N, C-alpha and C positions, 0 to 999 in steps of 0.2 A: 265757358262761363268764368268770369272773373269773380272770385269770392271776396266780398267786401264786408266790413263791419256793419255797414248799413243794411245789406241784404240779410245777414244773420240776425240783426236786431229786429227787422221786420218779421222774420219767421218766428222769433221768440215772442214778439208782441201779439201775433195771431193766436198763439197757443197757451201762453203763460202770462199772468198779470203781474205788473210792477217789477219785472226783472230787467236789470240793466246789464248789457254786455260791456264789461270794463275793458277787456282786451281780447284780441284774437291772435293766436300764433300758429304759423304753419311750420312744420319741421318734417324730418324724415327724408326719404329719397323717392325716386320715380316709382319704385316697386312698392313701397310702404309709406304712405303719407300719414302724418300725425297732425290732427287739428285740435288745438287746445283753446277752450273757451273759458274765460274767467268772468264769472257773473256775480252780481250783487242784488240784494233784495232788502227792502226796509225791515222786514222781519227776520233777516239773517238767511244764510245759505245752508240748507239742509241736504241730506242725501236724497230725500224724496224730490226736492226741487231740482237738484242736479240731474236726476233720472228723468224727470219730466222734460227738462230743456234738452237733454241728450236725445230723447225719443223724438221730440218735435224737429230738432235740427237734423238729426240723422235721417229721418223720413224725407225731409225736404232735399237734403243733399243727394239721396238716392233717386228721388223723383227727377231731379234735373241732371243726374249723372255727372256730378261735379268733379269726380276723380276717376281716372282710368285705374282700374284694379282696386286692390284693397286699401282701406284707410282705417285709422284708429281715431275715434272721437273721444276727447277727454274734456269733462266739464267740472269745474271746481270754483271754490271761493278764491278771491285774489290774495287772501292771506293778510297777515299783519303788516307786512312790508309791501302793501298793494302798489301795483304800477299806477303811475299818473300819466294818462295818455290824452286826456281832453282838458280843455280849460275848466270845465265844471268840476273835474277831479281835483285840480289845484285849488279852486275856490273853496271846496269843502275842507281843505287841509291847511288853511291859513293859520299860522301860529305854531305849526308842527315842524319837526325836523325832516328834511328831505335830502335826497341825493339827486343831482341833476347833471347829466352829461350832454355836451353840445357838440355839433359838427365842427364848429370853428371856435377858437378861444374867445371868451367874453371876459373883459377886464383881465386879460392875461392867462386865463385858465379855461380848460375844457371840462373840468369837473368841479362842481360846487356841492358842498355838503354843509348845510346849515339850516337856519330857520326861514321858512317861507313867510315873508312879511306882507306881500301884496300880490294881487293878480289884477291885471287890467285887460283890455280888449285883446292885446297881442303880445303881452309879456308877463313874466313873473319876476318878483324881486326876492332874492335870497341873500341873507346875511350870514357870513362865515368868518369867525374870528375877527370881528371888527370891520371887515370889508363887506361892501354891499355891491351886488351885481343885478342889473336889470337885464334879464335874459329873454330874448324874443322866443315865443312859443315855436315858431317855424324852425329855429335852430336846435331845438331839443331832440336828441336821438333816443334818450331813455331817461326815465325819472321814476322814483319810487319813494315811499315813506321810509323813514329809518325808525325802527323800534328798538328802544334800549330797555334791557331787563333790569 
């Protein structure tokens, strides 16, 4: 079975209300898999919410025998420098400072760190030190908010 964000989100939706799967990460090796889920909720992410999501997803993974052998399931908040993995994530952060890394150079750079000015159907616009780049969403390998103390 191919583990996808869509499948995990469907499992969460069946068991827990109003929880968004922000990101899914797989790590570890063949003997010990690690599955990390970053979730969000309009009322905030609590330990109880993480436990409920962990129970629902863990039971579903075991039911479909998703992994050979042991695995560790970690569920947490995305944190203050939350990953931006979907267009809707970018839309919610317009006007904030972001870090964006691309597969290929855009306007001469693979890394942009600046203010997210605009999001359209297939790209984001980031302004960094007076330069502006329109970055296609399909070219983004990683992105997250930048939080300054």
